[in-house]
Structures are given as C-alpha cells and as structure tokens.
C-alpha positions in Angstrom: 8.4 103.7 -87.2 8.8 100.2 -85.8 9.0 96.8 -88.0 5.6 95.5 -88.5 4.7 92.1 -88.7 5.0 90.5 -92.3 1.6 88.6 -91.5 -0.1 92.1 -90.5 1.3 93.6 -93.9 0.3 90.8 -96.2 -3.2 91.4 -94.7 -3.2 94.8 -95.3 -1.9 94.6 -98.4 -3.9 92.1 -100.1 -6.8 93.1 -98.5 -7.6 89.4 -97.7 -9.5 88.6 -94.3 -9.1 85.2 -93.0 -12.6 83.5 -92.4 -11.4 82.5 -89.2 -10.1 85.8 -88.0 -13.3 86.8 -86.8 -13.7 83.8 -84.5 -10.2 84.0 -83.3 -11.6 84.6 -79.7 -14.1 81.9 -80.1 -11.2 79.3 -80.9 -9.4 80.8 -78.1 -12.5 80.0 -75.7 -12.8 76.4 -77.2 -9.2 75.7 -77.2 -9.2 76.8 -73.3 -12.4 74.7 -72.6 -10.9 71.9 -74.3 -7.6 72.1 -72.3 -9.6 72.4 -69.2 -11.7 69.3 -70.1 -8.7 67.3 -70.8 -7.1 68.4 -67.6 -10.2 67.5 -66.0 -10.3 64.0 -67.6 -6.7 63.8 -66.6 -7.6 64.5 -62.9 -10.6 62.3 -63.0 -8.3 59.5 -64.7 -5.8 60.0 -61.9 -8.5 59.9 -59.3 -10.0 56.9 -60.8 -6.7 55.1 -61.0 -6.1 56.2 -57.2 -9.3 54.7 -56.4 -8.9 51.7 -58.2 -5.6 51.1 -56.5 -7.0 51.9 -53.3 -10.0 49.4 -54.0 -7.4 46.7 -54.8 -5.4 47.5 -51.6 -8.6 47.4 -49.8 -9.7 44.2 -51.5 -6.2 42.8 -50.7 -6.6 43.7 -47.2 -10.1 42.2 -47.1 -8.8 39.1 -48.6 -6.0 38.8 -46.0 -8.4 39.4 -43.2 -10.6 36.8 -44.5 -7.8 34.4 -44.7 -6.8 35.3 -41.0 -10.4 34.8 -40.1 -10.6 31.6 -41.8 -7.5 30.4 -40.3 -8.8 31.5 -36.8 -12.0 29.6 -37.6 -10.1 26.3 -38.4 -8.0 26.6 -35.3 -11.1 27.3 -33.3 -12.8 24.2 -35.0 -9.6 22.2 -34.0 -9.8 23.6 -30.4 -13.6 22.6 -30.2 -13.1 19.1 -31.7 -10.2 18.6 -29.1 -12.6 19.9 -26.2 -15.3 17.6 -27.5 -13.1 14.8 -27.6 -11.6 15.5 -24.1 -15.2 15.8 -22.6 -16.2 12.7 -24.3 -12.9 10.9 -22.7 -13.6 12.7 -19.4 -17.4 11.7 -19.6 -16.5 8.2 -20.3 -14.0 8.0 -17.5 -16.2 9.5 -15.0 -18.8 6.7 -16.3 -16.2 4.1 -15.5 -15.3 5.4 -12.2 -19.3 5.6 -11.6 -19.4 2.1 -12.4 -16.6 1.0 -10.5 -17.7 3.4 -7.5 -21.0 1.8 -7.6 -19.8 -1.8 -7.6 -17.4 -1.0 -4.7 -20.3 0.7 -3.0 -22.5 -2.1 -3.4 -19.6 -4.3 -2.1 -19.1 -2.0 0.7 -22.7 -1.8 1.5 -22.6 -5.8 1.6 -19.5 -5.8 4.0 -21.2 -3.2 6.2 -24.5 -5.1 6.4 -22.6 -8.5 7.2 -20.3 -6.7 9.9 -23.6 -5.1 11.4 -24.9 -9.0 11.7 -21.6 -9.9 13.2 -22.0 -7.0 15.5 -25.4 -7.7 16.6 -24.2 -11.4 17.0 -21.4 -10.4 19.4 -23.4 -7.7 21.1 -26.1 -10.5 22.0 -23.1 -12.7 23.0 -21.6 -10.0 25.1 -24.7 -9.2 26.8 -24.9 -12.9 27.3 -21.5 -13.1 28.9 -22.2 -9.8 31.0 -25.3 -11.5 32.3 -23.2 -14.7 33.0 -20.3 -12.5 34.6 -22.8 -10.7 36.8 -24.4 -14.2 38.0 -20.8 -15.6 38.6 -19.8 -12.1 40.7 -22.9 -12.5 42.7 -22.3 -16.1 43.3 -18.7 -15.5 44.2 -19.8 -12.8 46.4 -22.2 -15.3 48.1 -19.5 -18.0 48.3 -17.2 -15.6 49.9 -19.7 -14.6 52.3 -20.4 -18.1 53.0 -16.7 -18.9 53.4 -16.1 -16.0 55.8 -19.1 -17.2 57.7 -17.5 -20.5 57.8 -14.2 -19.5 58.6 -15.9 -17.4 61.6 -17.7 -20.6 62.9 -14.3 -22.7 62.5 -12.5 -20.0 64.4 -15.1 -20.1 67.2 -15.2 -23.9 67.1 -11.1 -24.0 67.3 -11.2 -21.5 70.4 -13.2 -24.0 72.3 -11.4 -27.1 71.0 -8.0 -26.0 70.7 -5.5 -27.8 72.8 -1.7 -27.2 73.7 0.3 -28.3 70.7 -2.3 -28.2 68.1 -1.3 -27.5 64.4 -3.9 -25.4 63.6 -5.2 -22.6 65.8 -6.4 -19.3 66.4 -4.4 -16.1 66.5 -5.2 -12.5 67.0 -3.5 -10.6 64.5 -2.3 -7.1 65.3 -1.4 -7.7 69.0 1.7 -6.9 70.5 3.8 -9.8 71.8 3.4 -9.7 75.4 6.5 -12.2 76.0 8.8 -9.6 74.5 7.5 -6.9 76.6 7.7 -8.9 79.7 11.2 -9.6 78.9 12.2 -5.8 78.6 10.2 -5.0 81.9 11.9 -7.9 83.7 15.3 -6.3 82.7 14.3 -2.8 84.0 12.1 -3.7 87.0 11.9 -6.0 89.9 9.2 -7.5 92.2 5.5 -6.5 91.7 6.7 -3.7 89.5 7.5 -6.0 86.8 3.8 -7.2 86.1 2.4 -3.7 87.0 4.7 -1.9 84.3 4.1 -4.9 82.0 0.4 -4.2 81.9 0.9 -0.5 81.5 3.3 -1.0 78.7 1.1 -3.7 77.0 -1.9 -1.3 77.3 -0.1 1.8 76.0 1.6 0.0 72.8 -1.7 -1.6 72.0 -3.6 1.6 72.1 -0.9 3.3 70.0 -1.2 0.4 67.2 -4.9 0.6 67.3 -4.9 4.4 66.7 -6.0 5.2 63.0 -4.4 8.5 63.3 -1.0 6.9 63.6 0.2 5.5 60.1 3.8 4.7 60.3 4.1 3.2 56.9 5.8 3.9 53.5 5.4 2.5 49.9 8.5 1.0 48.3 8.8 -0.7 44.7 6.6 0.2 41.7 3.7 -1.5 39.8 2.7 -5.1 40.9 5.8 -5.1 43.1 4.8 -2.0 45.0 3.9 -2.6 49.0 3.6 -0.9 52.1 6.6 -1.3 54.8 6.9 0.2 58.2 8.8 3.4 58.2 11.9 3.1 60.3 12.1 7.2 60.6 8.8 7.3 62.2 9.3 9.4 65.1 7.2 7.5 67.5 9.4 4.3 66.4 12.5 6.2 67.0 11.5 7.4 70.7 10.5 4.1 71.3 13.8 2.4 70.4 15.6 4.7 72.6 13.4 4.2 75.4 13.0 0.5 75.3 15.3 -1.0 72.7 15.2 -2.9 69.5 13.2 -6.0 70.6 10.3 -3.9 71.7 10.4 -2.0 68.5 10.4 -5.2 66.3 7.5 -6.4 68.4 5.5 -3.3 67.7 6.4 -3.4 63.9 5.2 -6.9 63.7 1.9 -6.0 65.1 1.7 -3.1 62.8 2.3 -5.3 59.7 -0.1 -7.8 60.9 -2.7 -5.3 61.5 -2.1 -3.5 57.9 -2.4 -6.9 56.2 -5.3 -8.5 57.8 -7.4 -5.6 59.2 -6.3 -2.3 57.6 -9.6 -0.6 57.6 -10.5 -1.4 61.5 -7.1 -1.0 63.0 -8.2 -3.5 65.8 -6.9 -7.1 66.4 -8.7 -9.9 64.4 -8.7 -13.4 64.8 -7.5 -15.7 62.1 -6.9 -19.4 61.2 -3.0 -20.0 61.8 -0.9 -22.6 61.0 1.2 -22.8 64.2 3.8 -25.3 62.6 4.4 -23.1 59.7 3.9 -19.7 61.1 1.2 -18.5 58.4 -2.5 -18.3 57.9 -4.1 -21.6 57.7 -6.4 -22.5 54.8 -10.3 -23.3 55.5 -9.5 -26.9 54.6 -6.9 -27.3 57.1 -8.7 -25.7 59.7 -11.8 -27.9 58.8 -9.3 -31.2 58.9 -8.0 -30.2 62.1 -11.4 -29.5 63.7 -12.6 -33.0 62.4 -9.8 -34.7 64.3 -10.0 -32.7 67.3 -13.9 -33.8 67.4 -12.9 -37.5 66.6 -10.4 -37.3 69.6 -13.0 -35.9 71.8 -15.7 -38.5 70.9 -12.9 -41.1 71.3 -12.0 -39.9 74.9 -15.4 -39.7 76.0 -16.4 -43.1 75.0 
C-alpha cells in the first residue's frame, strides 16, 4: 500500500471534519474570481495609466501646437503691422507725389497757356508778315516789270539816238562776231566770194547757235560756285575748229555764253544796254544818264 497523507489520516482517525471542507470548491471558485478581478483591475489600472500617459502626451502636443500657433499668430501680426505701416508710408508718399504733380500740372498748364497766347501772337504777327511779304513781292514784281519796260524803252531810244563813240549803247547778245568771220573768209577766199561766203557762214553759225536742240554746255564747280561753261569736247565745236580754226570757235563760244546768260530760254539774240568802255552790261541809271546827255546835245545842236 502506498503511504497516505498524514492530513488524511488524521481526519480519518479523529473523525473530525473541517467546517470548511464542504466549501472547499466554493473557496476555490471565489479565489479564482478574486484573482480574475485582481488581474482585471491590474489590466484596467495599466490601461488607465496608459490612457493617462497618452492624454498627457496628447495634451503636451496640443500645448506645443498652441505655442506654435501663437508664435505664428504673433509673426502674422508683426507682418500685418509692417504691411500696414508700409501701406501708410506708400499712401503718404503717393499723396505727396500727387500734391507735387498737381502743383507741377498747374504750373505746366499755366506755362502751356502762356505759350499758347504767345503762339497766337506770333501767328498773328506771322500772318501780318506774310501779308506784308506778299504785298512786297507783288510790288517788287510790278517794279521789275516797270524797270524792264523802262529798259526796253531806253534801248529803243538809244538805238535811235546812239552815235559813234558813245559810252553806252545797245548790244545784241548772242550774235556771232561778224568781223571775226569776215577775217576767216578773207584768209580763205578772194574777190566777190569773200562777201558771199561770209554771209553764208554767218547765217549757218547763227542758226546753229539759235537751235535749242544743241546744248554744248557742261556744269563745273559745286554749290553756289557751280556754273555752266561751254564744253570744249562737243563734237560740233571740234568739227568747227578743224574746218575754220580757233578764232571762229572762240566767236561761237562767246555768242553761246551770251545767249545762255541773257536769254537761255529763248535761244535767240536779245538787245541789252551795254557799257562800251567797260565791256559789260550797263545799269539802268547809266543808260538814263547817257540818254539825257544825248537829248541835251540834240537840243543844243538844234538851237
């Protein structure tokens, strides 16, 4: 037989039964429940502590967020104040600029108005000057016409009264010098042929000089110094030089130059007052003075 428990033997021997023996199962159950409750309390306590810790951490985070937000709010306020200050400064400067500009605009308007008044006065003055200039031009044209008429009348008078050896006479500009042509013919022809060939040569050369289609001129110089001269390389002049010599060519050139100066548009010889002594065109005053002397002489001789 196996060895039995002394506690068991004791109960058996004495016949003593523990009052708690019957409730042994109940106690175990209570103890189990108690342990469960204790364990549950521990869990709840742990959970509570965890929650409390989490709450504290969350609260800390919230506080930190609040601090960050407050710091940002303060920064925003500073920026807003700076912007407001800058806006006020800008508005003040704009106001000052507007005042200055308004003042300058008023001054500018005043200057513009004054200049407009001056311009009106100048325009009126200019219109007056233009009218005066027009009147003077008309008067000058009339005077020139009168002078030309007087010159023509003077030329006609001197033609009738001019005498050999007069200081002022009438010269037909653009006529080829007949004396030069006569000399050339005398050197080439004899007898009656001289006069005949002279007339032919004079007529031929004068017709050539009067021909508007022949323009043996070239321009030399520049600006105000530019002028027209006879072109020595002209083919007709070259042929004339070979046929009649240099003296005849010079006579033709002189006639061409006179024609180009005194009657370029008409290309025909025209009469002008001529100062014989100085070999130039005479002034109207010289012509009148000479005509007056001729009239006096005529009156004296008639008496």
